[in-house]
Biopython code that builds the backbone (N, CA, C, O; Angstrom):
import numpy as np
from Bio.PDB.StructureBuilder import StructureBuilder

atoms = [
    (1, "MET", "N", (-9.192, 8.060, 9.835)),
    (1, "MET", "CA", (-8.893, 7.378, 8.580)),
    (1, "MET", "C", (-9.182, 5.890, 8.751)),
    (1, "MET", "O", (-8.906, 5.308, 9.800)),
    (2, "ASN", "N", (-9.728, 5.296, 7.726)),
    (2, "ASN", "CA", (-10.053, 3.878, 7.772)),
    (2, "ASN", "C", (-8.794, 3.029, 7.801)),
    (2, "ASN", "O", (-7.731, 3.450, 7.344)),
    (3, "LYS", "N", (-8.932, 1.820, 8.350)),
    (3, "LYS", "CA", (-7.823, 0.879, 8.337)),
    (3, "LYS", "C", (-7.601, 0.299, 6.956)),
    (3, "LYS", "O", (-6.499, -0.139, 6.625)),
    (4, "THR", "N", (-8.666, 0.298, 6.142)),
    (4, "THR", "CA", (-8.559, -0.238, 4.790)),
    (4, "THR", "C", (-9.176, 0.746, 3.799)),
    (4, "THR", "O", (-9.901, 1.671, 4.165)),
    (5, "ILE", "N", (-8.858, 0.507, 2.540)),
    (5, "ILE", "CA", (-9.462, 1.246, 1.446)),
    (5, "ILE", "C", (-9.797, 0.221, 0.371)),
    (5, "ILE", "O", (-9.007, -0.687, 0.112)),
    (6, "THR", "N", (-10.939, 0.355, -0.244)),
    (6, "THR", "CA", (-11.336, -0.602, -1.280)),
    (6, "THR", "C", (-10.665, -0.234, -2.600)),
    (6, "THR", "O", (-10.249, 0.909, -2.785)),
    (7, "PRO", "N", (-10.557, -1.190, -3.516)),
    (7, "PRO", "CA", (-10.012, -0.853, -4.837)),
    (7, "PRO", "C", (-10.802, 0.276, -5.510)),
    (7, "PRO", "O", (-10.208, 1.155, -6.135)),
    (8, "MET", "N", (-12.121, 0.259, -5.388)),
    (8, "MET", "CA", (-12.942, 1.301, -6.006)),
    (8, "MET", "C", (-12.645, 2.676, -5.393)),
    (8, "MET", "O", (-12.547, 3.668, -6.115)),
    (9, "GLU", "N", (-12.502, 2.734, -4.065)),
    (9, "GLU", "CA", (-12.170, 3.997, -3.399)),
    (9, "GLU", "C", (-10.792, 4.496, -3.829)),
    (9, "GLU", "O", (-10.605, 5.689, -4.068)),
    (10, "LEU", "N", (-9.832, 3.579, -3.926)),
    (10, "LEU", "CA", (-8.488, 3.971, -4.335)),
    (10, "LEU", "C", (-8.485, 4.478, -5.769)),
    (10, "LEU", "O", (-7.849, 5.489, -6.068)),
    (11, "ARG", "N", (-9.187, 3.788, -6.655)),
    (11, "ARG", "CA", (-9.273, 4.253, -8.055)),
    (11, "ARG", "C", (-9.839, 5.669, -8.119)),
    (11, "ARG", "O", (-9.331, 6.515, -8.855)),
    (12, "ALA", "N", (-10.892, 5.920, -7.344)),
    (12, "ALA", "CA", (-11.518, 7.246, -7.333)),
    (12, "ALA", "C", (-10.536, 8.305, -6.835)),
    (12, "ALA", "O", (-10.480, 9.406, -7.385)),
    (13, "GLU", "N", (-9.768, 7.983, -5.807)),
    (13, "GLU", "CA", (-8.804, 8.941, -5.273)),
    (13, "GLU", "C", (-7.678, 9.200, -6.269)),
    (13, "GLU", "O", (-7.238, 10.339, -6.424)),
    (14, "ILE", "N", (-7.214, 8.165, -6.936)),
    (14, "ILE", "CA", (-6.154, 8.333, -7.944)),
    (14, "ILE", "C", (-6.680, 9.190, -9.093)),
    (14, "ILE", "O", (-6.001, 10.112, -9.545)),
    (15, "GLN", "N", (-7.892, 8.882, -9.564)),
    (15, "GLN", "CA", (-8.469, 9.627, -10.686)),
    (15, "GLN", "C", (-8.758, 11.078, -10.330)),
    (15, "GLN", "O", (-8.731, 11.946, -11.202)),
    (16, "SER", "N", (-9.033, 11.350, -9.057)),
    (16, "SER", "CA", (-9.327, 12.725, -8.639)),
    (16, "SER", "C", (-8.059, 13.557, -8.519)),
    (16, "SER", "O", (-8.119, 14.776, -8.354)),
    (17, "GLY", "N", (-6.914, 12.893, -8.604)),
    (17, "GLY", "CA", (-5.647, 13.607, -8.505)),
    (17, "GLY", "C", (-5.182, 13.813, -7.074)),
    (17, "GLY", "O", (-4.248, 14.575, -6.827)),
    (18, "GLU", "N", (-5.830, 13.137, -6.128)),
    (18, "GLU", "CA", (-5.405, 13.270, -4.733)),
    (18, "GLU", "C", (-3.941, 12.849, -4.612)),
    (18, "GLU", "O", (-3.509, 11.872, -5.223)),
    (19, "ASN", "N", (-3.202, 13.591, -3.825)),
    (19, "ASN", "CA", (-1.776, 13.344, -3.647)),
    (19, "ASN", "C", (-1.587, 12.188, -2.659)),
    (19, "ASN", "O", (-1.612, 12.381, -1.444)),
    (20, "ILE", "N", (-1.399, 10.994, -3.201)),
    (20, "ILE", "CA", (-1.279, 9.771, -2.400)),
    (20, "ILE", "C", (0.113, 9.187, -2.578)),
    (20, "ILE", "O", (0.652, 9.154, -3.684)),
    (21, "ILE", "N", (0.676, 8.735, -1.492)),
    (21, "ILE", "CA", (1.904, 7.945, -1.559)),
    (21, "ILE", "C", (1.448, 6.497, -1.508)),
    (21, "ILE", "O", (0.890, 6.050, -0.506)),
    (22, "LEU", "N", (1.682, 5.775, -2.572)),
    (22, "LEU", "CA", (1.204, 4.403, -2.717)),
    (22, "LEU", "C", (2.401, 3.461, -2.684)),
    (22, "LEU", "O", (3.291, 3.548, -3.529)),
    (23, "LEU", "N", (2.418, 2.562, -1.705)),
    (23, "LEU", "CA", (3.552, 1.669, -1.495)),
    (23, "LEU", "C", (3.183, 0.217, -1.772)),
    (23, "LEU", "O", (2.290, -0.339, -1.134)),
    (24, "ASP", "N", (3.877, -0.390, -2.727)),
    (24, "ASP", "CA", (3.710, -1.795, -3.073)),
    (24, "ASP", "C", (4.646, -2.598, -2.180)),
    (24, "ASP", "O", (5.866, -2.461, -2.273)),
    (25, "LEU", "N", (4.081, -3.432, -1.317)),
    (25, "LEU", "CA", (4.861, -4.197, -0.344)),
    (25, "LEU", "C", (4.809, -5.696, -0.600)),
    (25, "LEU", "O", (5.020, -6.498, 0.309)),
    (26, "ARG", "N", (4.526, -6.069, -1.854)),
    (26, "ARG", "CA", (4.461, -7.501, -2.161)),
    (26, "ARG", "C", (5.835, -8.157, -2.004)),
    (26, "ARG", "O", (6.871, -7.546, -2.270)),
    (27, "LYS", "N", (5.812, -9.410, -1.568)),
    (27, "LYS", "CA", (7.051, -10.192, -1.543)),
    (27, "LYS", "C", (7.575, -10.278, -2.963)),
    (27, "LYS", "O", (6.807, -10.189, -3.920)),
    (28, "GLN", "N", (8.875, -10.450, -3.101)),
    (28, "GLN", "CA", (9.480, -10.461, -4.435)),
    (28, "GLN", "C", (8.888, -11.542, -5.323)),
    (28, "GLN", "O", (8.692, -11.314, -6.517)),
    (29, "VAL", "N", (8.600, -12.703, -4.775)),
    (29, "VAL", "CA", (8.023, -13.790, -5.574)),
    (29, "VAL", "C", (6.657, -13.393, -6.120)),
    (29, "VAL", "O", (6.324, -13.729, -7.257)),
    (30, "ASP", "N", (5.862, -12.681, -5.320)),
    (30, "ASP", "CA", (4.548, -12.224, -5.787)),
    (30, "ASP", "C", (4.696, -11.115, -6.825)),
    (30, "ASP", "O", (3.947, -11.069, -7.802)),
    (31, "PHE", "N", (5.652, -10.232, -6.614)),
    (31, "PHE", "CA", (5.898, -9.162, -7.580)),
    (31, "PHE", "C", (6.390, -9.736, -8.903)),
    (31, "PHE", "O", (5.970, -9.287, -9.970)),
    (32, "ASP", "N", (7.279, -10.728, -8.839)),
    (32, "ASP", "CA", (7.806, -11.349, -10.061)),
    (32, "ASP", "C", (6.689, -12.026, -10.862)),
    (32, "ASP", "O", (6.741, -12.061, -12.091)),
    (33, "ALA", "N", (5.685, -12.560, -10.172)),
    (33, "ALA", "CA", (4.566, -13.221, -10.851)),
    (33, "ALA", "C", (3.655, -12.215, -11.557)),
    (33, "ALA", "O", (3.008, -12.553, -12.548)),
    (34, "ALA", "N", (3.602, -10.989, -11.053)),
    (34, "ALA", "CA", (2.779, -9.923, -11.649)),
    (34, "ALA", "C", (3.519, -8.600, -11.428)),
    (34, "ALA", "O", (3.197, -7.861, -10.498)),
    (35, "PRO", "N", (4.510, -8.296, -12.279)),
    (35, "PRO", "CA", (5.403, -7.160, -12.015)),
    (35, "PRO", "C", (4.826, -5.773, -12.298)),
    (35, "PRO", "O", (5.561, -4.786, -12.262)),
    (36, "GLU", "N", (3.553, -5.682, -12.571)),
    (36, "GLU", "CA", (2.954, -4.371, -12.773)),
    (36, "GLU", "C", (2.744, -3.702, -11.417)),
    (36, "GLU", "O", (2.570, -4.373, -10.400)),
    (37, "LEU", "N", (2.762, -2.379, -11.422)),
    (37, "LEU", "CA", (2.459, -1.601, -10.231)),
    (37, "LEU", "C", (1.128, -0.885, -10.423)),
    (37, "LEU", "O", (0.743, -0.574, -11.550)),
    (38, "ILE", "N", (0.437, -0.627, -9.342)),
    (38, "ILE", "CA", (-0.701, 0.280, -9.409)),
    (38, "ILE", "C", (-0.113, 1.636, -9.789)),
    (38, "ILE", "O", (0.940, 2.005, -9.270)),
    (39, "PRO", "N", (-0.765, 2.391, -10.684)),
    (39, "PRO", "CA", (-0.205, 3.668, -11.130)),
    (39, "PRO", "C", (0.222, 4.571, -9.962)),
    (39, "PRO", "O", (-0.560, 4.851, -9.053)),
    (40, "GLY", "N", (1.462, 5.008, -10.015)),
    (40, "GLY", "CA", (2.008, 5.889, -8.994)),
    (40, "GLY", "C", (2.662, 5.187, -7.823)),
    (40, "GLY", "O", (3.237, 5.843, -6.954)),
    (41, "ALA", "N", (2.586, 3.859, -7.783)),
    (41, "ALA", "CA", (3.139, 3.120, -6.647)),
    (41, "ALA", "C", (4.652, 3.000, -6.734)),
    (41, "ALA", "O", (5.250, 3.071, -7.807)),
    (42, "VAL", "N", (5.246, 2.815, -5.558)),
    (42, "VAL", "CA", (6.673, 2.568, -5.423)),
    (42, "VAL", "C", (6.822, 1.205, -4.763)),
    (42, "VAL", "O", (6.170, 0.931, -3.756)),
    (43, "LYS", "N", (7.675, 0.346, -5.319)),
    (43, "LYS", "CA", (7.906, -0.994, -4.766)),
    (43, "LYS", "C", (8.948, -0.905, -3.662)),
    (43, "LYS", "O", (10.051, -0.402, -3.877)),
    (44, "LEU", "N", (8.594, -1.393, -2.484)),
    (44, "LEU", "CA", (9.507, -1.428, -1.343)),
    (44, "LEU", "C", (9.477, -2.819, -0.707)),
    (44, "LEU", "O", (8.469, -3.524, -0.766)),
    (45, "ASP", "N", (10.592, -3.193, -0.105)),
    (45, "ASP", "CA", (10.703, -4.484, 0.563)),
    (45, "ASP", "C", (10.107, -4.366, 1.968)),
    (45, "ASP", "O", (10.627, -3.616, 2.794)),
    (46, "PRO", "N", (9.025, -5.094, 2.249)),
    (46, "PRO", "CA", (8.407, -4.969, 3.569)),
    (46, "PRO", "C", (9.325, -5.425, 4.703)),
    (46, "PRO", "O", (9.177, -4.969, 5.837)),
    (47, "ALA", "N", (10.257, -6.306, 4.414)),
    (47, "ALA", "CA", (11.187, -6.775, 5.439)),
    (47, "ALA", "C", (12.175, -5.682, 5.850)),
    (47, "ALA", "O", (12.834, -5.791, 6.884)),
    (48, "GLN", "N", (12.272, -4.633, 5.037)),
    (48, "GLN", "CA", (13.203, -3.540, 5.314)),
    (48, "GLN", "C", (12.492, -2.281, 5.801)),
    (48, "GLN", "O", (13.056, -1.190, 5.710)),
    (49, "VAL", "N", (11.270, -2.405, 6.316)),
    (49, "VAL", "CA", (10.482, -1.242, 6.710)),
    (49, "VAL", "C", (11.239, -0.334, 7.682)),
    (49, "VAL", "O", (11.078, 0.885, 7.624)),
    (50, "GLU", "N", (12.045, -0.887, 8.556)),
    (50, "GLU", "CA", (12.815, -0.078, 9.508)),
    (50, "GLU", "C", (13.831, 0.814, 8.778)),
    (50, "GLU", "O", (14.228, 1.855, 9.302)),
    (51, "THR", "N", (14.246, 0.413, 7.586)),
    (51, "THR", "CA", (15.218, 1.177, 6.813)),
    (51, "THR", "C", (14.552, 2.307, 6.036)),
    (51, "THR", "O", (15.068, 3.425, 6.012)),
    (52, "TRP", "N", (13.425, 2.035, 5.408)),
    (52, "TRP", "CA", (12.821, 3.042, 4.531)),
    (52, "TRP", "C", (11.706, 3.861, 5.152)),
    (52, "TRP", "O", (11.299, 4.867, 4.570)),
    (53, "ASP", "N", (11.197, 3.471, 6.310)),
    (53, "ASP", "CA", (10.031, 4.178, 6.854)),
    (53, "ASP", "C", (10.286, 5.660, 7.120)),
    (53, "ASP", "O", (9.374, 6.472, 6.967)),
    (54, "ALA", "N", (11.487, 6.025, 7.507)),
    (54, "ALA", "CA", (11.791, 7.432, 7.801)),
    (54, "ALA", "C", (11.852, 8.287, 6.538)),
    (54, "ALA", "O", (11.823, 9.514, 6.623)),
    (55, "THR", "N", (11.934, 7.656, 5.375)),
    (55, "THR", "CA", (12.004, 8.414, 4.122)),
    (55, "THR", "C", (10.615, 8.715, 3.551)),
    (55, "THR", "O", (10.498, 9.445, 2.566)),
    (56, "ILE", "N", (9.579, 8.167, 4.152)),
    (56, "ILE", "CA", (8.214, 8.358, 3.655)),
    (56, "ILE", "C", (7.612, 9.593, 4.325)),
    (56, "ILE", "O", (7.478, 9.623, 5.549)),
    (57, "PRO", "N", (7.246, 10.612, 3.542)),
    (57, "PRO", "CA", (6.640, 11.796, 4.154)),
    (57, "PRO", "C", (5.270, 11.466, 4.757)),
    (57, "PRO", "O", (4.417, 10.871, 4.098)),
    (58, "THR", "N", (5.078, 11.853, 5.989)),
    (58, "THR", "CA", (3.822, 11.524, 6.671)),
    (58, "THR", "C", (2.812, 12.666, 6.611)),
    (58, "THR", "O", (1.760, 12.595, 7.247)),
    (59, "ASP", "N", (3.121, 13.720, 5.853)),
    (59, "ASP", "CA", (2.179, 14.823, 5.716)),
    (59, "ASP", "C", (1.228, 14.600, 4.536)),
    (59, "ASP", "O", (0.367, 15.435, 4.260)),
    (60, "LYS", "N", (1.390, 13.475, 3.848)),
    (60, "LYS", "CA", (0.520, 13.106, 2.736)),
    (60, "LYS", "C", (-0.165, 11.790, 3.086)),
    (60, "LYS", "O", (0.271, 11.068, 3.982)),
    (61, "LYS", "N", (-1.238, 11.492, 2.370)),
    (61, "LYS", "CA", (-1.924, 10.223, 2.587)),
    (61, "LYS", "C", (-1.063, 9.092, 2.044)),
    (61, "LYS", "O", (-0.598, 9.142, 0.905)),
    (62, "ILE", "N", (-0.859, 8.083, 2.863)),
    (62, "ILE", "CA", (-0.089, 6.903, 2.489)),
    (62, "ILE", "C", (-1.063, 5.734, 2.412)),
    (62, "ILE", "O", (-1.876, 5.536, 3.315)),
    (63, "VAL", "N", (-0.980, 4.958, 1.326)),
    (63, "VAL", "CA", (-1.768, 3.737, 1.179)),
    (63, "VAL", "C", (-0.784, 2.625, 0.846)),
    (63, "VAL", "O", (0.086, 2.794, -0.008)),
    (64, "ILE", "N", (-0.922, 1.495, 1.516)),
    (64, "ILE", "CA", (-0.036, 0.362, 1.276)),
    (64, "ILE", "C", (-0.831, -0.812, 0.723)),
    (64, "ILE", "O", (-2.039, -0.925, 0.932)),
    (65, "TYR", "N", (-0.120, -1.681, 0.012)),
    (65, "TYR", "CA", (-0.763, -2.914, -0.440)),
    (65, "TYR", "C", (0.267, -4.012, -0.590)),
    (65, "TYR", "O", (1.442, -3.761, -0.855)),
    (66, "CYS", "N", (-0.201, -5.235, -0.415)),
    (66, "CYS", "CA", (0.619, -6.420, -0.652)),
    (66, "CYS", "C", (-0.135, -7.279, -1.666)),
    (66, "CYS", "O", (-0.994, -6.773, -2.388)),
    (67, "ALA", "N", (0.171, -8.544, -1.724)),
    (67, "ALA", "CA", (-0.439, -9.402, -2.745)),
    (67, "ALA", "C", (-1.948, -9.566, -2.544)),
    (67, "ALA", "O", (-2.720, -9.459, -3.497)),
    (68, "ARG", "N", (-2.362, -9.826, -1.304)),
    (68, "ARG", "CA", (-3.781, -10.114, -1.052)),
    (68, "ARG", "C", (-4.367, -9.341, 0.138)),
    (68, "ARG", "O", (-5.456, -9.671, 0.607)),
    (69, "GLY", "N", (-3.667, -8.332, 0.622)),
    (69, "GLY", "CA", (-4.193, -7.525, 1.722)),
    (69, "GLY", "C", (-4.199, -8.245, 3.054)),
    (69, "GLY", "O", (-5.093, -8.043, 3.875)),
    (70, "GLY", "N", (-3.211, -9.077, 3.264)),
    (70, "GLY", "CA", (-3.153, -9.866, 4.487)),
    (70, "GLY", "C", (-2.066, -9.432, 5.445)),
    (70, "GLY", "O", (-1.933, -8.254, 5.774)),
    (71, "ALA", "N", (-1.299, -10.402, 5.882)),
    (71, "ALA", "CA", (-0.346, -10.210, 6.971)),
    (71, "ALA", "C", (0.702, -9.138, 6.698)),
    (71, "ALA", "O", (1.059, -8.391, 7.609)),
    (72, "ILE", "N", (1.198, -9.043, 5.484)),
    (72, "ILE", "CA", (2.240, -8.046, 5.204)),
    (72, "ILE", "C", (1.678, -6.641, 5.360)),
    (72, "ILE", "O", (2.257, -5.821, 6.072)),
    (73, "SER", "N", (0.568, -6.355, 4.710)),
    (73, "SER", "CA", (-0.040, -5.029, 4.833)),
    (73, "SER", "C", (-0.371, -4.723, 6.294)),
    (73, "SER", "O", (-0.122, -3.616, 6.772)),
    (74, "GLN", "N", (-0.919, -5.687, 6.983)),
    (74, "GLN", "CA", (-1.323, -5.465, 8.359)),
    (74, "GLN", "C", (-0.124, -5.223, 9.273)),
    (74, "GLN", "O", (-0.203, -4.394, 10.180)),
    (75, "SER", "N", (0.980, -5.931, 9.051)),
    (75, "SER", "CA", (2.154, -5.725, 9.912)),
    (75, "SER", "C", (2.812, -4.370, 9.641)),
    (75, "SER", "O", (3.271, -3.711, 10.574)),
    (76, "VAL", "N", (2.863, -3.953, 8.384)),
    (76, "VAL", "CA", (3.430, -2.637, 8.077)),
    (76, "VAL", "C", (2.497, -1.540, 8.583)),
    (76, "VAL", "O", (2.958, -0.508, 9.069)),
    (77, "GLN", "N", (1.199, -1.760, 8.473)),
    (77, "GLN", "CA", (0.241, -0.799, 9.020)),
    (77, "GLN", "C", (0.466, -0.650, 10.527)),
    (77, "GLN", "O", (0.458, 0.466, 11.046)),
    (78, "GLN", "N", (0.662, -1.747, 11.219)),
    (78, "GLN", "CA", (0.912, -1.699, 12.664)),
    (78, "GLN", "C", (2.218, -0.978, 12.967)),
    (78, "GLN", "O", (2.298, -0.226, 13.938)),
    (79, "HIS", "N", (3.227, -1.195, 12.158)),
    (79, "HIS", "CA", (4.511, -0.502, 12.322)),
    (79, "HIS", "C", (4.298, 1.008, 12.286)),
    (79, "HIS", "O", (4.800, 1.731, 13.147)),
    (80, "PHE", "N", (3.548, 1.485, 11.284)),
    (80, "PHE", "CA", (3.277, 2.919, 11.185)),
    (80, "PHE", "C", (2.397, 3.392, 12.339)),
    (80, "PHE", "O", (2.617, 4.480, 12.870)),
    (81, "ALA", "N", (1.411, 2.597, 12.735)),
    (81, "ALA", "CA", (0.532, 2.970, 13.844)),
    (81, "ALA", "C", (1.332, 3.157, 15.128)),
    (81, "ALA", "O", (1.040, 4.055, 15.917)),
    (82, "ASN", "N", (2.337, 2.315, 15.339)),
    (82, "ASN", "CA", (3.192, 2.443, 16.518)),
    (82, "ASN", "C", (3.952, 3.759, 16.521)),
    (82, "ASN", "O", (4.393, 4.220, 17.575)),
    (83, "LYS", "N", (4.109, 4.367, 15.352)),
    (83, "LYS", "CA", (4.777, 5.658, 15.231)),
    (83, "LYS", "C", (3.763, 6.809, 15.182)),
    (83, "LYS", "O", (4.137, 7.968, 15.004)),
    (84, "GLY", "N", (2.485, 6.474, 15.341)),
    (84, "GLY", "CA", (1.437, 7.483, 15.343)),
    (84, "GLY", "C", (0.949, 7.892, 13.964)),
    (84, "GLY", "O", (0.309, 8.933, 13.820)),
    (85, "VAL", "N", (1.244, 7.084, 12.939)),
    (85, "VAL", "CA", (0.844, 7.402, 11.567)),
    (85, "VAL", "C", (-0.220, 6.395, 11.132)),
    (85, "VAL", "O", (0.002, 5.185, 11.164)),
    (86, "LYS", "N", (-1.383, 6.920, 10.723)),
    (86, "LYS", "CA", (-2.465, 6.051, 10.255)),
    (86, "LYS", "C", (-2.292, 5.814, 8.764)),
    (86, "LYS", "O", (-2.277, 6.751, 7.966)),
    (87, "VAL", "N", (-2.163, 4.547, 8.407)),
    (87, "VAL", "CA", (-1.923, 4.157, 7.017)),
    (87, "VAL", "C", (-2.913, 3.058, 6.635)),
    (87, "VAL", "O", (-2.801, 1.938, 7.133)),
    (88, "PRO", "N", (-3.877, 3.351, 5.766)),
    (88, "PRO", "CA", (-4.785, 2.286, 5.338)),
    (88, "PRO", "C", (-4.104, 1.345, 4.348)),
    (88, "PRO", "O", (-3.166, 1.729, 3.649)),
    (89, "TYR", "N", (-4.588, 0.121, 4.304)),
    (89, "TYR", "CA", (-4.096, -0.817, 3.300)),
    (89, "TYR", "C", (-5.237, -1.206, 2.371)),
    (89, "TYR", "O", (-6.411, -1.142, 2.736)),
    (90, "LEU", "N", (-4.864, -1.610, 1.166)),
    (90, "LEU", "CA", (-5.826, -1.951, 0.126)),
    (90, "LEU", "C", (-6.481, -3.293, 0.435)),
    (90, "LEU", "O", (-5.803, -4.316, 0.530)),
    (91, "GLU", "N", (-7.807, -3.282, 0.591)),
    (91, "GLU", "CA", (-8.552, -4.519, 0.846)),
    (91, "GLU", "C", (-8.334, -5.490, -0.307)),
    (91, "GLU", "O", (-8.559, -5.144, -1.467)),
    (92, "GLY", "N", (-7.905, -6.684, 0.006)),
    (92, "GLY", "CA", (-7.690, -7.705, -1.017)),
    (92, "GLY", "C", (-6.382, -7.547, -1.763)),
    (92, "GLY", "O", (-6.048, -8.381, -2.605)),
    (93, "GLY", "N", (-5.628, -6.485, -1.467)),
    (93, "GLY", "CA", (-4.318, -6.274, -2.058)),
    (93, "GLY", "C", (-4.336, -6.125, -3.573)),
    (93, "GLY", "O", (-5.346, -5.765, -4.177)),
    (94, "TYR", "N", (-3.180, -6.417, -4.161)),
    (94, "TYR", "CA", (-3.027, -6.280, -5.601)),
    (94, "TYR", "C", (-3.984, -7.181, -6.373)),
    (94, "TYR", "O", (-4.458, -6.814, -7.448)),
    (95, "ALA", "N", (-4.264, -8.351, -5.826)),
    (95, "ALA", "CA", (-5.183, -9.291, -6.487)),
    (95, "ALA", "C", (-6.571, -8.654, -6.649)),
    (95, "ALA", "O", (-7.197, -8.796, -7.700)),
    (96, "ALA", "N", (-7.043, -7.967, -5.635)),
    (96, "ALA", "CA", (-8.358, -7.308, -5.717)),
    (96, "ALA", "C", (-8.309, -6.124, -6.685)),
    (96, "ALA", "O", (-9.274, -5.857, -7.403)),
    (97, "TRP", "N", (-7.181, -5.422, -6.697)),
    (97, "TRP", "CA", (-7.024, -4.298, -7.640)),
    (97, "TRP", "C", (-7.154, -4.799, -9.071)),
    (97, "TRP", "O", (-7.893, -4.223, -9.869)),
    (98, "LYS", "N", (-6.437, -5.871, -9.395)),
    (98, "LYS", "CA", (-6.471, -6.436, -10.749)),
    (98, "LYS", "C", (-7.877, -6.943, -11.097)),
    (98, "LYS", "O", (-8.344, -6.760, -12.221)),
    (99, "ALA", "N", (-8.534, -7.566, -10.148)),
    (99, "ALA", "CA", (-9.866, -8.130, -10.392)),
    (99, "ALA", "C", (-10.933, -7.036, -10.551)),
    (99, "ALA", "O", (-11.992, -7.281, -11.128)),
    (100, "SER", "N", (-10.652, -5.845, -10.044)),
    (100, "SER", "CA", (-11.663, -4.786, -10.062)),
    (100, "SER", "C", (-11.645, -3.942, -11.330)),
    (100, "SER", "O", (-12.422, -2.994, -11.443)),
    (101, "LYS", "N", (-10.787, -4.260, -12.276)),
    (101, "LYS", "CA", (-10.697, -3.454, -13.513)),
    (101, "LYS", "C", (-11.921, -3.594, -14.357)),
    (101, "LYS", "O", (-12.007, -2.986, -15.424)),
]
sb = StructureBuilder()
sb.init_structure("model")
sb.init_model(0)
sb.init_chain("A")
sb.init_seg("    ")
for serial, (resi, resn, name, xyz) in enumerate(atoms, 1):
    if name == "N":
        sb.init_residue(resn, " ", resi, " ")
    sb.init_atom(name, np.array(xyz, "f"), 0.0, 1.0, " ", f" {name:<3s}", serial, name[0])
structure = sb.get_structure()
């Protein structure tokens, strides 16, 4: 599985009906500035990953995103990798998703 997924690839997977767990990991200030979610996404606090990570089923494809596809996505991706779970993050984050419409 790739380390990243492009907005176009993610749109295609969502439209195809692929069963994806999509996690919005934007900081609250970034979420407040643009409170929309990518369709099907769940908003989670990245600072609390140790609390919620065990509740995420790993038998499905998981895709994560933050505001711009930077440090937050990469650190949560590393957290999952340390547990043996490959989780791609959205290239460019939510900003790229919005720009790709």
